[in-house]
N, C-alpha and C positions, 0 to 999 in steps of 0.2 A: 526735841522738847520732851522733856519728862514730866509727868504729873506727880505731885506729892501723894501720899496717903491719905491726908485729909480731903484733897481734892477728888480722889476716887470715892472716898466715902460720901462726899457731898453729892457726886454724880449718882451714886447708889440711892441717895434719899430722894433725889429728884424723880429717879425711876419709880422708886415706891410711891410717891406722891402722885406721880401720873397714873399709875395703876389703881390707887384708892379712888381715883376719879371714877373709875368704872363700877365701883361697888360690887354687887352681886353678879354683874354679867360677865360669867366665867368664860364664856366663848369669845366674848371681845377681848377679855384679858388674855386668854391664850394666843390669839391672833397677835396682840401687841408683843407677846413674849418672843414670837417668830421674827416680828420686825426688829426688835431690840437684839436678839441675837445675831441676825445678820448685820446690823450696825456695828455690834461689838466686833464680828469677825472683820467687817471692812476696816474699821479703826484700829484695832490692835493687831491683827494678823496680816493684813494688807500693808498698813503704814504704822508700824510699832511706834508708839509715842511714850508708853509707859514701862517700867521694868516688869520682867516676868511675875514677880511676886504681887505685884498691884493688879496686873491681867489676872492671875489666879483668883485674887480676892473678888474681882468684878464677875468673872466667870463663874465662881461657886456660889456668889450671891444671886446670880440669875438663875441657876440650876436649882438652889433650894426654894427659890419663889416659885418655880414652875411646878415643882414637887408638890409644894404647898397648894398651888391652884389644881393640880390634878386631885389631891386629896380632898379640897373643898368641892370639887365637882362630884367626886364619888360620894361624899357626904350628903350632897344636895340629892343626888339620885336616890340614895337610901331613904332620906327624909321623905321625899315625894311617895316612894312606894309605901312607906310606913302610914303617911297621911292617908293615902288611898285605901289601904287596908283598914285603919280606923274608922274612915268615913264609911265604908261598907258594912263594918260591924256595927256602927251607930245606926245605919239605915235598918240593918236587920232587927236589931233590939226595939226599934221604933215600931217596926212592923209586928213584931211578937207582943209588944205592949198593946198595940191597937187592937190585935186578934184577940188578947185577953180581956180587954175591956169590952168588946163585942160579944164575946162569949158570956161575960158576966151578965150584961144588960139583958142577952136573949132569955135568961133564966128567969 
């Protein structure tokens, strides 16, 4: 039994919809990529059902999605670091303003 190109694309869309369900939970999404990769291996390597070109399309799509997830994880880490830095800078500015007000009121 061979799948058509449109059936492979439909499968990819289902995978993407499934991943969208997890939203910003990158760890859960990464775990799902591992499960999907194993399933793809089981289905397409152990029991080939589709031609190599369609298998390649599916494999590349999963790899691109995983790279995207890793990029998102890296960006989230950077955003968290930047947020912590901004928060610390804001605290420091508030402390400086408070100290300046206290100094003025002491005069």
